[in-house]
C-alpha positions as CSV (number, residue, x, y, z in Angstrom):
1,M,-2.0,3.1,-49.4
2,K,-5.5,2.6,-47.9
3,C,-6.9,2.0,-44.5
4,L,-10.5,1.8,-43.6
5,E,-12.0,5.0,-42.2
6,L,-14.8,3.8,-39.9
7,V,-17.6,6.3,-39.3
8,L,-18.9,5.8,-35.8
9,V,-22.5,6.9,-35.3
10,L,-22.7,8.1,-31.7
11,G,-25.6,6.7,-29.6
12,M,-26.5,4.2,-32.3
13,S,-25.2,0.8,-33.5
14,I,-22.6,0.7,-36.2
15,N,-23.9,0.3,-39.7
16,M,-21.3,-1.6,-41.7
17,T,-22.4,0.3,-44.9
18,E,-21.0,3.4,-43.4
19,M,-17.4,2.2,-43.7
20,A,-15.5,4.1,-46.4
21,D,-12.0,4.2,-47.8
22,G,-9.6,6.4,-45.9
23,T,-5.9,7.1,-46.5
24,E,-3.1,5.8,-44.5
25,R,-0.4,8.5,-44.6
26,Q,3.3,8.1,-44.0
27,I,4.3,11.1,-42.0
28,T,8.1,10.6,-41.8
29,S,10.4,9.4,-44.5
30,D,14.0,10.3,-43.6
31,V,16.1,7.1,-43.6
32,A,19.0,8.7,-41.8
33,Y,17.4,7.8,-38.4
34,D,14.5,6.0,-36.9
35,H,11.3,7.7,-35.6
36,E,10.0,5.7,-32.6
37,L,6.7,6.5,-30.8
38,D,7.2,3.9,-28.1
39,S,3.5,3.6,-27.2
40,N,3.5,6.9,-25.3
41,D,1.3,10.1,-25.3
42,N,2.9,11.3,-28.5
43,F,0.3,13.9,-29.7
44,S,0.8,17.5,-28.8
45,P,-2.0,19.2,-26.9
46,D,-3.4,20.7,-30.2
47,D,-2.9,17.4,-32.1
48,R,-0.6,19.1,-34.7
49,F,2.6,17.3,-33.8
50,L,3.9,13.9,-32.8
51,V,7.0,13.5,-30.6
52,F,9.4,10.6,-31.3
53,D,13.0,9.4,-30.5
54,T,15.7,8.1,-32.7
55,R,16.6,4.8,-31.1
56,T,17.8,1.9,-33.3
57,P,16.6,-1.7,-33.1
58,D,20.1,-2.9,-32.1
59,G,21.1,0.0,-29.8
60,G,17.7,0.7,-28.2
61,I,17.1,3.9,-26.3
62,A,20.7,4.1,-25.4
63,A,21.5,4.8,-29.0
64,S,18.9,7.6,-29.3
65,R,20.6,11.0,-29.3
66,M,17.7,13.2,-30.4
67,V,14.1,13.8,-29.4
68,G,12.0,15.5,-32.1
69,K,8.5,16.4,-33.2
70,V,7.0,16.1,-36.6
71,E,4.1,18.2,-37.9
72,I,1.4,15.8,-39.2
73,T,0.2,17.9,-42.1
74,T,3.6,18.9,-43.5
75,G,6.0,16.3,-42.3
76,E,8.4,19.0,-41.1
77,I,10.6,17.8,-38.2
78,T,11.8,20.0,-35.4
79,P,14.5,18.8,-33.0
80,L,13.5,19.4,-29.4
81,Y,16.6,18.0,-27.7
82,K,20.0,16.8,-29.0
83,A,22.6,15.1,-26.8
84,K,25.6,17.4,-26.4
85,Q,28.1,14.7,-25.9
86,P,27.1,11.6,-27.9
87,N,29.3,8.6,-27.6
88,S,29.3,4.9,-28.3
89,F,27.2,4.0,-25.2
90,G,24.7,6.7,-24.9
91,P,23.7,9.0,-23.4
92,G,20.2,7.7,-24.4
93,A,17.4,10.2,-24.9
94,G,14.0,8.7,-25.7
95,A,10.6,7.3,-24.8
96,A,9.1,10.8,-25.1
97,S,5.6,11.9,-24.2
98,F,3.8,15.3,-24.7
99,S,2.0,16.9,-21.8
100,H,-1.7,16.9,-22.3
101,R,-1.9,20.6,-21.3
102,R,1.4,22.3,-21.9
103,D,3.7,22.6,-24.9
104,E,6.5,20.4,-23.4
105,V,7.7,16.9,-23.6
106,I,9.3,14.5,-21.1
107,F,11.7,11.7,-21.9
108,I,14.5,9.5,-20.6
109,H,18.1,10.7,-20.4
110,G,21.1,8.7,-19.5
111,P,24.3,10.0,-17.8
112,F,24.9,13.6,-18.9
113,R,28.7,13.2,-18.5
114,P,29.5,9.6,-19.3
115,T,33.1,8.9,-18.4
116,G,33.5,5.2,-19.2
117,P,32.1,1.8,-18.7
118,E,31.3,2.5,-15.0
119,N,29.0,5.4,-16.1
120,Q,27.2,4.0,-19.2
121,Y,23.5,4.1,-19.9
122,E,21.7,1.6,-17.7
123,Q,18.2,1.1,-16.4
124,Y,19.3,2.4,-13.0
125,R,21.3,5.4,-14.6
126,R,18.7,7.6,-16.2
127,V,16.5,10.6,-15.3
128,G,13.4,12.3,-16.6
129,V,14.0,15.5,-18.6
130,I,11.3,18.0,-19.6
131,A,12.0,20.0,-22.7
132,A,10.2,22.9,-24.3
133,G,8.0,21.8,-27.2
134,D,8.8,24.9,-29.3
135,G,12.3,23.7,-30.4
136,S,14.2,26.3,-28.3
137,G,16.3,23.5,-26.8
138,E,15.4,24.6,-23.2
139,Y,15.1,21.8,-20.7
140,H,15.2,20.9,-17.0
141,L,15.2,17.8,-14.8
142,A,11.8,16.4,-13.7
143,D,13.3,14.2,-10.9
144,A,16.4,14.7,-8.8
145,R,19.0,12.0,-8.1
146,N,21.2,11.3,-5.1
147,T,23.0,8.0,-5.1
148,V,25.3,8.6,-2.1
149,A,24.2,8.5,1.5
150,P,22.8,10.4,3.2
151,F,20.0,10.3,0.6
152,S,17.7,13.3,-0.1
153,V,14.0,13.3,0.6
154,G,12.2,13.9,-2.7
155,A,15.1,12.7,-4.8
156,L,15.6,9.2,-6.2
157,R,18.6,6.9,-6.1
158,G,18.3,5.2,-9.5
159,G,16.7,5.5,-13.0
160,T,13.3,6.5,-14.2
161,H,11.6,5.3,-17.4
162,R,8.3,5.5,-19.4
163,H,7.5,8.9,-18.0
164,E,3.8,9.8,-18.3
165,F,2.1,13.1,-17.5
166,S,-1.1,13.1,-15.6
167,G,-4.1,14.7,-17.3
168,D,-3.6,18.0,-15.5
169,G,0.1,18.0,-16.2
170,D,1.0,18.3,-12.6
171,W,2.3,14.7,-12.0
172,V,4.5,12.3,-13.8
173,G,4.3,8.5,-13.4
174,F,7.3,6.3,-14.2
175,T,8.9,2.9,-13.7
176,Y,12.1,2.7,-11.7
177,N,15.3,0.8,-11.0
178,D,17.5,1.4,-8.0
179,A,21.3,2.0,-8.4
180,V,22.0,1.7,-4.6
181,L,20.4,-1.7,-4.4
182,E,22.1,-2.7,-7.6
183,S,25.4,-2.2,-5.9
184,Y,24.4,-3.7,-2.6
185,G,23.0,-6.8,-4.4
186,H,26.4,-7.3,-6.1
187,V,28.0,-7.3,-2.7
188,L,25.6,-10.0,-1.4
189,G,25.5,-11.9,-4.6
190,K,21.7,-11.4,-4.9
191,K,19.4,-9.5,-7.2
192,L,17.9,-6.7,-5.2
193,N,17.4,-4.1,-7.9
194,L,13.8,-4.9,-8.8
195,R,11.7,-2.8,-11.2
196,T,9.0,-0.8,-9.5
197,I,6.9,2.3,-9.9
198,G,7.0,5.9,-8.7
199,V,5.5,9.3,-9.2
200,T,6.8,12.9,-9.3
201,H,4.8,15.9,-8.2
202,L,5.9,18.8,-10.4
203,G,6.2,22.3,-9.0
204,H,7.8,21.1,-5.8
205,S,11.5,21.5,-6.6
206,V,14.2,19.4,-5.0
207,S,17.9,20.1,-4.7
208,V,20.7,17.6,-4.1
209,P,24.2,18.2,-2.8
210,A,27.0,18.8,-5.3
211,G,28.9,15.7,-6.3
212,R,25.9,13.4,-6.4
213,Q,25.1,11.7,-9.7
214,F,22.7,13.8,-11.8
215,S,23.3,16.6,-9.3
216,G,21.3,19.8,-9.6
217,D,17.8,21.1,-9.0
218,A,14.8,19.2,-10.3
219,D,11.3,20.5,-10.8
220,G,9.5,17.7,-8.9
221,F,9.3,15.8,-5.6
222,S,9.6,12.1,-6.4
223,V,8.7,9.0,-4.4
224,L,8.2,5.3,-5.1
225,V,4.6,4.1,-4.6
226,V,4.7,0.3,-5.3
227,T,6.4,-2.2,-2.9
228,V,8.4,-5.1,-4.4
229,V,10.2,-8.0,-2.7
230,P,12.8,-10.4,-4.1
231,R,10.9,-13.5,-3.2
232,P,7.1,-13.1,-2.9
233,K,5.3,-15.6,-0.6
234,P,3.5,-18.2,-2.7
235,G,-0.2,-17.5,-2.8
236,S,0.2,-14.0,-1.5
237,D,-0.3,-10.5,-3.1
238,E,3.4,-9.7,-2.8
239,I,5.2,-9.0,-6.1
240,S,8.8,-9.0,-7.3
241,H,8.3,-6.8,-10.4
242,A,6.0,-3.9,-11.3
243,A,5.8,-2.4,-14.8
244,Q,3.5,-1.7,-17.8
245,D,1.9,1.0,-15.8
246,S,-0.3,4.0,-16.7
247,W,-2.6,6.6,-15.0
248,I,-6.1,5.6,-14.2
249,G,-8.1,8.2,-16.1
250,R,-7.1,11.7,-17.0
251,N,-8.5,12.9,-13.6
252,G,-8.3,9.7,-11.5
253,Y,-11.3,7.4,-11.0
254,L,-14.6,7.7,-9.1
255,R,-14.6,6.0,-5.7
256,A,-17.7,4.5,-4.2
257,D,-18.1,7.6,-2.0
258,G,-18.2,9.9,-5.0
259,T,-14.7,11.3,-4.6
260,R,-12.0,11.0,-7.2
261,Q,-8.9,9.1,-6.5
262,M,-5.5,9.4,-8.3
263,G,-3.9,6.0,-9.1
264,R,-1.8,4.0,-11.5
265,A,-2.6,0.5,-12.9
266,F,0.2,-1.9,-13.6
267,I,1.2,-5.5,-14.0
268,G,2.8,-7.2,-11.0
269,T,4.6,-10.5,-10.9
270,T,3.2,-12.7,-8.1
271,R,3.8,-16.4,-7.2
272,N,0.9,-18.8,-7.1
273,A,0.4,-21.4,-4.5
274,Q,2.8,-23.7,-6.3
275,G,5.5,-21.0,-6.3
276,E,5.2,-20.3,-10.1
277,E,5.4,-16.8,-11.3
278,V,2.1,-15.3,-12.6
279,D,1.7,-11.7,-13.8
280,E,-1.5,-10.1,-12.5
281,L,-3.2,-6.7,-12.7
282,F,-2.8,-4.3,-9.8
283,V,-3.6,-0.7,-8.9
284,V,-2.0,1.7,-6.5
285,D,-3.9,4.6,-5.0
286,I,-1.7,7.6,-4.6
287,P,-2.3,10.4,-1.9
288,S,-2.4,14.0,-2.9
289,N,0.4,14.7,-0.4
290,I,3.4,12.4,-1.0
291,T,5.8,14.2,1.4
292,R,4.7,12.3,4.5
293,P,6.6,9.0,5.2
294,G,4.5,5.8,5.4
295,P,4.7,2.9,7.8
296,L,7.2,0.9,5.7
297,G,10.2,3.3,6.1
298,P,11.7,6.5,5.0
299,L,10.8,8.0,1.7
300,E,14.4,8.2,0.6
301,G,15.2,4.6,1.7
302,T,18.5,3.4,3.2
303,E,21.6,1.8,1.9
304,K,20.0,-1.6,2.2
305,T,16.3,-0.9,1.5
306,Y,14.2,0.7,-1.2
307,P,12.6,4.1,-0.8
308,A,9.3,3.4,0.9
309,P,5.9,4.6,-0.3
310,P,4.4,7.7,1.3
311,A,1.6,7.6,3.9
312,G,-1.8,6.9,2.3
313,T,-0.5,4.8,-0.5
314,V,-2.7,1.7,-1.1
315,Q,-1.6,-1.2,-3.3
316,R,-4.4,-3.5,-4.5
317,R,-4.6,-6.6,-6.6
318,L,-7.4,-6.7,-9.2
319,T,-7.0,-10.1,-10.9
320,N,-6.3,-13.6,-9.8
321,S,-5.8,-15.3,-13.1
322,S,-4.0,-18.3,-11.4
323,Q,-7.5,-19.6,-10.9
324,R,-8.2,-19.6,-14.6
325,R,-7.5,-22.4,-17.1
326,Y,-4.6,-20.3,-18.6
327,P,-3.2,-17.9,-16.1
328,G,-1.4,-14.6,-16.8
329,C,-1.9,-11.0,-17.7
330,K,0.4,-8.7,-19.8
331,G,0.7,-5.6,-21.9
332,I,0.8,-1.9,-21.0
333,V,-2.5,-1.4,-19.1
334,R,-4.7,1.5,-20.3
335,A,-7.6,3.1,-18.5
336,S,-10.4,4.9,-20.2
337,H,-10.2,8.7,-20.0
338,D,-12.9,8.9,-17.3
339,G,-11.1,6.2,-15.3
340,S,-14.1,3.9,-15.1
341,Q,-12.4,0.9,-16.9
342,I,-8.9,-0.6,-17.2
343,A,-8.0,-2.5,-20.4
344,F,-5.3,-5.2,-20.2
345,L,-4.4,-8.5,-21.9
346,M,-5.3,-11.8,-20.4
347,L,-5.4,-15.3,-21.8
348,D,-8.8,-16.7,-22.8
349,D,-10.0,-20.3,-22.6
350,Q,-8.4,-20.9,-26.0
351,E,-5.0,-19.7,-24.7
352,K,-5.2,-16.6,-26.8
353,W,-4.3,-13.1,-25.5
354,Q,-7.5,-11.0,-25.6
355,V,-8.4,-7.6,-24.2
356,F,-10.3,-7.7,-20.9
357,L,-11.9,-4.8,-19.0
358,I,-12.2,-4.3,-15.3
359,S,-13.2,-1.5,-12.9
360,P,-10.5,0.0,-10.8
361,L,-12.8,-0.7,-7.9
362,G,-12.5,-4.4,-8.6
363,G,-14.9,-7.1,-9.7
364,E,-14.9,-9.7,-12.4
365,P,-12.9,-8.9,-15.6
366,R,-15.1,-8.8,-18.8
367,Q,-13.7,-10.1,-22.1
368,A,-13.9,-7.4,-24.8
369,T,-12.2,-8.9,-27.8
370,F,-12.9,-12.3,-29.3
371,L,-10.3,-12.4,-32.2
372,E,-9.4,-15.8,-33.6
373,G,-5.7,-15.2,-33.4
374,G,-5.9,-13.0,-30.3
375,V,-4.4,-9.6,-29.7
376,D,-0.7,-8.8,-29.7
377,A,-0.3,-5.4,-28.1
378,G,-1.1,-1.7,-28.4
379,V,-4.4,-1.3,-26.7
380,R,-5.5,2.4,-26.7
381,W,-8.9,4.1,-25.9
382,H,-10.8,6.5,-27.9
383,P,-11.4,9.6,-25.8
384,N,-15.1,9.0,-25.6
385,G,-14.5,5.5,-24.0
386,N,-16.7,3.7,-26.4
387,T,-14.0,2.0,-28.6
388,I,-10.5,0.7,-28.3
389,V,-7.9,-0.2,-30.9
390,A,-5.2,-2.9,-30.7
391,V,-2.7,-4.7,-32.9
392,A,-3.5,-8.2,-34.0
393,D,-0.8,-9.6,-36.3
394,T,-0.6,-7.1,-39.2
395,R,-4.0,-5.6,-38.4
396,I,-5.2,-2.5,-36.5
397,V,-8.4,-3.7,-35.0
398,L,-11.2,-1.5,-33.6
399,T,-13.5,-3.0,-30.9
400,M,-16.7,-1.6,-29.4
401,V,-16.7,-1.6,-25.6
402,E,-19.8,0.6,-25.0
403,P,-22.3,-1.5,-23.1
404,G,-25.0,-2.8,-25.4
405,S,-25.6,-5.1,-28.3
406,Q,-22.4,-4.0,-30.1
407,F,-20.1,-4.7,-27.2
408,G,-17.2,-6.9,-28.2
409,K,-17.7,-6.5,-32.0
410,S,-14.5,-5.8,-33.9
411,W,-13.6,-4.2,-37.3
412,V,-10.3,-4.0,-39.1
413,L,-9.1,-0.5,-39.7
414,S,-5.9,-1.5,-41.5
415,D,-4.3,-4.8,-42.6
416,R,-1.0,-4.8,-44.3
417,A,2.6,-5.8,-43.6
418,P,4.9,-4.8,-42.0
419,A,3.0,-5.0,-38.7
420,P,2.1,-1.7,-37.1
421,F,3.2,-1.0,-33.5
422,A,3.1,1.8,-30.9
423,L,-0.5,2.9,-31.5
424,V,-1.6,6.2,-30.1
425,W,-4.9,8.1,-30.4
426,S,-5.2,11.9,-30.8
427,H,-6.8,14.0,-28.2
428,D,-9.8,14.7,-30.5
429,G,-10.1,11.1,-31.4
430,N,-9.8,11.7,-35.2
431,T,-6.4,10.3,-35.8
432,I,-4.5,7.1,-34.9
433,A,-0.7,7.2,-35.2
434,Y,1.6,4.3,-35.2
435,N,5.0,3.0,-36.4
436,R,6.0,0.6,-39.1
437,R,9.5,-0.7,-40.1
438,V,9.9,0.4,-43.7
439,E,12.5,-0.9,-46.2
440,S,14.1,1.6,-48.5
441,A,17.4,1.4,-50.4
442,G,18.2,-1.9,-48.8
443,S,17.8,-0.8,-45.2
444,K,14.9,-0.6,-42.8
445,T,13.9,2.4,-40.6
446,T,11.1,3.0,-38.2
447,Q,8.6,5.5,-39.7
448,I,5.5,7.2,-38.5
449,F,2.1,6.7,-40.1
450,V,-1.4,8.0,-39.3
451,C,-4.9,6.8,-40.2
452,D,-8.1,8.7,-40.0
453,F,-11.0,7.9,-37.7
454,H,-14.1,10.2,-37.8
455,E,-17.3,10.4,-35.9
456,R,-20.6,11.8,-37.0
457,D,-23.5,12.9,-34.9
């Protein structure tokens, strides 16, 4: 099978004659289980391995009972974690990411001791687990959990998801759902468990009392950093849902005063002046010290309120697409490695989803792709920040985003069915990995593929 290997000439415009045939390689082939990348940071620090989970299309992450890695050159698979008590409803082990610096992975884990329907895998019943990347099976909790008052400062009361290491490996970002407000909402007959976003600072261990769900020591101090409300005021910057988040840069972004700021970009659900839901792009600036309570309440929350963000947290809106002809933003937002630009999907004037770029400092979004059918998903940055890739129908499309005459021009790297998904770029920028659903012996499984991308001076 062939894909197009595009030779990028640094510092010069692309010469189309320098495109050559490259090989799309299928890395996994075992049909006994699926191999899901889940659009995470799947490459090991040395780019030798890809981490995956074994979810099924019908069962989702709850059906995944193993996290493993595959060596790209040999296809050899090494299990990194296997659930010790698999059952019909979990426990759920998946959505794995490698650290950028250390040989370890982080992933979702559902209840460790599921006892029945009241303790099944749910969005608000999961935790972050960090496992050794060498296959030893060693693991520990990233974030602690205490779902019974009095709550513990630095622990959470619900479930974390889509864990992502910061560039230095000292922090983890995640989305979150609250078990305490899930129960309180049932009592009131209201939906109070709203998805939001938090961070864990690793190396600051937290213990919770025995008897609490997911009791035991965790490696990190965790807080929520984004504020959500059930009913945002029309026309305001309040949001009822926060997700599709990622770190802004491998080392934050550069502020106007020359200092670097740690933050996460995300999609938040607002209400326009007419009361209609509109998804917009937001950022949240995160202080280096997350142990100090902020003005909105205690870090650990109460039985009727969410855990509140720490002092120094600043939530900002970057887009106001409700003023556009076709409003709305979507997709997992991705920042360039230097943190200078955030890529996200927004509707253009032809009502097609295209990639737009914006500075984390704000300003007017700039359209980067101009594809006739638009972009579906999977936006990822090359490490040098000059190009992005995305999925458009069955194609993997490369787009130049370096300022200059080539900005916005796109080339097809691969075009064949079934459609690729869950793109990820290697640390050295030479390999793009992704999933396809492959049919074999009358059944379909999710397999991992890679395609080459080389640069020349």
